[in-house]
C-alpha angles and dihedrals in degrees: 000000000000117000088240090068128034129184113233118197118210114238091214108116113238093016115133093192115132117199124198111193109203125198094237144351096273093059090043090054096048092048092048093049090049091056093051090042089056090057091050093047093048092050121018088193095052124138114234119200105212137198137201129215133091096288100069098041093094093048088053089052091054092047089052090052089050090054092045089051090055093245098116132039119199099178094112098031120119122209132203114188122210103230153338136208116256127248099021131120116236089237091061109109089228096054119107091234089060089046094055094046091048097046101036126348097059090056102048135057096256119143105241088214084070095052118098127187124163113266105251093179099051118141089222104034094182092053088048089053090051091050091049092050088053090052091055095047094044087053091049089237124288132306090230128008117203116208139182122195133232124228087251093050097261120152118200097346092310095137124199110280142146094270136027112254110224109190131049107287149167113263134204101217117230121242091248093055091048090050091047093051095042089088087074092054134067090240137000091250089066096062113101115244096212138050141180112235143181103251127230093270093059092049093047088048089068115108088223133017124207118188118188124194136165137177136045091269086072098047095090093052092046090051095049091043097052103029104025131077123287102260138149087233085073102034094189089061089079087073087077084078097050114107096222118026131143126192112204106190138155128245094264093055089049097048095101098049107116094210098046122082119165114227 
């Protein structure tokens, strides 16, 4: 293994989580893209579960490059995204639909009819959540689900709570999430206070899970997720129970792991 990327094995008994700690964000992005690319190469009709946020942007840039170089073909690929703000029109430049077009879909040969993002502008948002859950179940989940992680341990918009929420649902965003996401808006008052999100059941239905995280501000969430108890107060901790999950993180995000010490 290159000194630029070191495998870390979780000390938690029974955990199948694999963790690749990368020297920097560029290496992280290339390694994450390689894992997604392997799924696309193995099955040209695969379903990709995709995420928004700053962490996967570099991965998407690498996937675009692989397409431009003729290595990947997305023409028959289907995508199911994790979440979307509510209420927010898909044309709004802060919507996750807009984000995915801008950072990936507009730059590859994917059929937009095969692209699925929750409807953040639905007249009946609860019905939209039910329909999205049916889409996930009818598809038998995704072949690989890409995740970021919030500073409070949320995945998708599954916020810390007293119980894990299984199906796609409408979420009241926590103050910490609104504050963290306010950097993308002109002012914090513009940040939507609700979202529609794939639930924990949909995430866990994926054949593979890939979580990407970078930066010291994610270190506490990563440590609690990998080395702490499984608890809905740290939603990402449920991934300890998934049979095939890989974390690809940078050294800053790994800095609070008790069992990881870079050489």
